[in-house]
N, C-alpha and C positions, 0 to 999 in steps of 0.2 A: 630461481629465475624471477621470481615474484618479488624475493626479495632489493637484488640487481634493480628491479623497475622501480620499486620505488623508493631504494634511495636516489636512483641517477634523475628523478622528477623533487623528489621533498630536497633535496642539496640546492639542486642548479635554482630552482628558488628561494633558497634560504641565503641568497646572496641579489637577490634580485631589489628589495623594497628595502633594504637597509636603515636609509634616511630618513624614510617617511615620519617616524613618529622621535626622533633624535630634534628637529626643530630648535628646541632653545640649547642643546649642547653646539648644535651646527653657528648659532647665533652668538655663542658666549667663545668659544673657542676659533671661528673662522670669519665672528664681525659680517651672519651671513644674513641678507633681508629675507620677507618672504619668496620675493621673484626668482631669489639664488637658487633654495631650499626647493624650487623647479625645476632650475636648470639641474645640480645634482641629480635629484631625483632623472631627469631626463636621461642624464650622462651616460647611466649603465642601458637604458632602451634603444637609445642613437647604436651603441658599441653593438648590442644584437641584431639590431636592423640592416647596420652594414653587413656583417659579416654572415650569416643565415646562411645565405645563398649557397653561400663559397662552402662554411662548414657541410654541407649537405653533400657536394660533394667529394671532401675529404674523409669524410666517414663511410661512404662506402667503399671506399679504395683499406679501409681497417678496420681490424675487430674494436666491435664495442665496448668490449672491456677494458682494451688498451686505453683507449680515444676517454673513458671515465673514468680511469687514474690517474689518467697524466692532465684530465681538468680537473678534478678535486685534488692534484698537492699544488696545480697554478695557482686555485683558487684560494689555498691557504697562502701562499708566498704573499697575494695581494692582500690578502687581510689582517696580514704583520706587515706590510709597507702602510695602509691604509692605520694601522696603529698611531705609527709614529710623526706620520704627515703630519704639519702644522700651518700648510698653506693651504687655500682656496683654489687656486688654481691646481696644484700637485693631488688636490681631494676627486677633481675632476675628473684627472688624467685617467687616474686608476681607476675612479670607480667606469670610466670609458674603458680599456679594457681588457676589468672585471665584466662587462656587460659583452665583450664581442668574445668572451670564451667560456661564455652561456650553449650557443648553437651549438658547441661540439655538445658538450651534454643533453643535450635534448633531441637533437637531431640522433645521435648514437642510443639513446634511452629508446625513442618511438623506433628504430629499427627491432630491440625486442619485442617491443608492444605488435611491432605485425604480425610478429610470428604466429599470436593467439589474440585477436582485439578480443574476442568476446569474454576473455578469462583477464586482459590486461588493462585496458582502457582505463573502466573505474578505478583498478590499482595507480594508473598514471594520473587520474583526474587527483583521486586522494592525494598522493604523495604533491599535488600544486599546491593544496587547500593550504597542506599541515607546513608544505615550507613556506609559503605564501605569510603564513599567521608567523609562525615559530620566525621568521626574516623581522616582522616589526616588533613582533613581542620579545624576542630574545636582545637586540642593539639595545631596546627600551630600558631593560631592567638589568642588563649589566651595567651597558654605562651608567645609568643613575649612581647605579650600587658597588664600580669595580673603579669605573672611571676609564675613558674616553680607550685608552691604553691596553688593559689590563683583559675590556667588550671584546674590543678586538681581535686581540692573541687568542682568546679564549675561540672566535670563531673558526680563526687560523687553528686551531687546534681540531677542533669536531670536521674539518675538510680533512685533514690531515685524518682522521680518524675512521671517516668516509672511502678514503681513496684504499689505506690499512683491508678494509673488509672487501672492499670489490675486488681487492687482488686477491687475497684470499680464495674469495669464489670464481672467483678466475683459474687459481691451482687445485680446484677439487671439479671443475668444468661443467660447474654449474651454466655455463652463459652454452645456447643454441649453441652447435657447428654451423658452419659454413655463415653463416648473420654478414659477414662481408663480403663483397662484389669486387671484383679483378676488375671487373669489366664495364665499368661505368659508364654513362654516355659522356658526349663534352660539355664543355659550359652552356656554350651554343644552342646544341641538340635537348638538353634538361630544360632550359628556362621556355622552349618552342613546345615544348611537352607539359610546363608547368602552367602554362598561361593560354594556353587553348580549350583546356579542358572547362564549361562553365559551369561546374557543378565545383570545380576546387574554386573555382573564381569567386562563387558566392560563399566559400567555408573562408575564402583568403578576407573579403569581404567584410564579413559577420567578424573573424577575428580582429581587424582593425579595430572593427565597433564598438568589440565586449574590450579588449586594454583599454579604448580609453575610453571607456564607463569605471571601470574598473580602477583608472589609477587618475581620474580626473576627479571621483568619487573621494579617495582613498587619499590621496595630496591634501584637496579640497581641508577635509574635516579633520585631520592633524592639526593642519594649521589652526582653525575656525577655534578647535578643542584648545589648543597654546594661547590665544589670546582670552583677555577678557570678554566677558564678567567670565567665563568659564576656568581659564588659566593653568589646568590641568596641564601635571606633571609628565614626563616622557614616560616613566613607569606605567602611567594612569593611562597614558593614550593606548601603549602597546597594549595591557592589557582588555582592551577593547575588541583590538583585531581577534579574541579570542570567541565572541559570536558569531564568527564563522565556520569555528570546528559542528555543529550543529548543521550543516552542510555536508560534512560527512555521507551522512544515515542519506540522504537523496539521492548524493552523483552514486554510490553503491546500487542500490535500490532504483538506477535511471533507466536500467533495463523493463523495469514492470513498465512505467510509463512509456518508453516510447511499443511497449504490443498495444497501449490504449489509443494510442494517438499517433498521426502522423508528424515528423521534422518538423514540418507548417505551423500545426496548430499547437502541438509545444512550444513550440520557440515563440509564438506570438505570446505565450498564458504566459513565458518567462521575461516578456518585456516589459508585460502590464506590472507583472512581482514583482518585477526594479523599480518600477517608475513610484508603486506602494510603497515599498520601501524610501524610499526617498524623500516621499511625503512626511514619512515617519517623523525621517532626519530632522526635516523644517518643522516638524511640531514642539516648541518647545516644552510642553507639556509630558510628550512621551522619552520616553528613556533612547539614548542613542545605542542600546545592547538589543534593542528590538529591529531598530532599523538596518544597522549591521548585519544581523542574523538572516535579516527579510535578504537584502542586497546580495548577501555571500551566497544564499540557496539559489536564485537565480540565475544569477550570474554564472555560478561553479558549473550549476546542470546543463546551461545553455554550452558551455566548454564541450561538455562529453558529447555534444551533437558535434560539433566541428570536426576534434580530436578522431570519431569516428568514421569519418565520412574521409578523412586524411591516411589513416590509418588501414583502411580497404581501398584504398585507392589502387587500379587494373592499370590506367592507361602511362600514369605518372609511382614510380615507385616511389614506398612509402618516403625516406627516407627525401630525398628530391621533393617530394612535396609539402612536408616537414619544414626542409629550407624556406622553399617560399613561403608559405602561411604567417613562420615566427618571423621573417622581411615586416608584411604584412600588419603581425601580430604587433610586434613590441616598435614599431612607427605611430600606431597608435595612440598605443603606451608614451613613447619619449610624448608626443604631442597634446596628450593631454596632458600629460605630466607641467608642464610645461605653461600651457595654457593655465592649468587649477590655477597657477602661482601668479600669473599674470588676470585675472576672470578675476578669482578673490578676492584681488589688494584691492582693485581696480571699484570693482560691483558685490562681493560679497558671496554667500552664499544663491541667493539668486541670476548674477550673473556666471555661477558654475552652472544651475538648471539650464538658463538658454544656452551654455555652449550646448550643452548634451540633448538638446532639446532638436538645436540644428544638425548636430553629427549623425544623429539616429536618423535622422527623419530622410535627408542625403541620401546617406546607407542601404533603408530601406528601398527608397524609390530606386537604387542602383541594382540591389538584389530584384526585385520585381524584371525588371528589365532586362536582365543576363536570365531568367528564367523564363522569359516570353519573348525572345530577339527571334 
C-alpha cells in the first residue's frame, strides 16, 4: 500500500509542471511569449480545477487500483501526443486534458491515504515533493539532452511503467479491500456536505492560497532565470528544483512539530518562513538554491496540515472532500501561473511579490472570518 500511495502522488505531480523550466524550448518550437508560457502552465491546472469534483464522485464508485492503472495509461498516451505536437493550440489542449486526468489519480490515492492517515499522509506529501521536483527536472534534462520528441516519449514510457507496477500490486492484493463505495452521495448532496463544514472551507481556501503561491513563484522564477543577465538553460533551471528535496526530511518529521505546536501557530510560522525565502530569492548576492530550499520547506510542510484535515474528515468522505479541495487548490495554481507571466513581464519580480502579498492577505482575512463567524 505504501508503494501505491507513493506512485499515485509522485506520478500525478510528475505531469503537472512539465513546461515550467522549458521556456527556451517553448519559445523556439512554438514561438511562445512569456505570457504564453504562463497560459500553458495554467492549462493543466485549469483542467484539474474543472474535473476534480466530478472525479471525487466517480472514484468513490470504482476501486482505486483500477482508477490508478487507467489514469497512468491515459497519461502515457497524452505524453506521447505532446511529443509530436507542433502547434501552440494543440499543446494547450493536450495540457488541458492532461490536467483533467490528474484528479482521478489524486482522489484515488487519497482514498488509500484515508485508511491510515497517520502512516500515509507523510508518504503522500513526500510523493508530491518528489513528483513536483521531477516534473521540472526531468523535462528540463531530457528535452535539452535528447530533444522534445524523445524527452516526452520517455515520460510516456515512465507512465506506462507506473501503470504496470500498480497493476502488479493490484494482482497480489496490496490494495486494501472495500475501498470503493457502491452507494456514494449524489453530486448535489456531496456539494452541500463539502461546502458546509467550516474546517474544510478553511482547508479549501488555504489550498487555493498555497498553490497560487507555489505556482506564481516557480513560474516567475523560471522566466526570470531564463532571461538576461542570468540566461540559464532549461537544464540548469531544472536542477534548481533539486533544492526542494531537503523539504522531505521536514515533511516526514512534521508529526513532531504538530505535537508541540498548534496548527494555527505552525501555519503562521510557515508563512513567515515562505516570505523569508522570497526575500532571499530577491537578494542578488544570495544563491537561489537557498531561497528555493526554504520556500519548498515552508509550502510542503504547510501542505501536510491541509492533507491531514482532508484525510481525517468525518462529515464528508475523504475522497469527496479531496475533490473539492483540489478544485480550489488548482484554481489557485491556474490563476497564479497566469498572473505570474503577466505581472513578471509588466513589473518584474516586484510585481510578482505584490500579487502574492495581496492574495495572501485576502486569504488570511477570509480564513479568520470563517473560523470566528
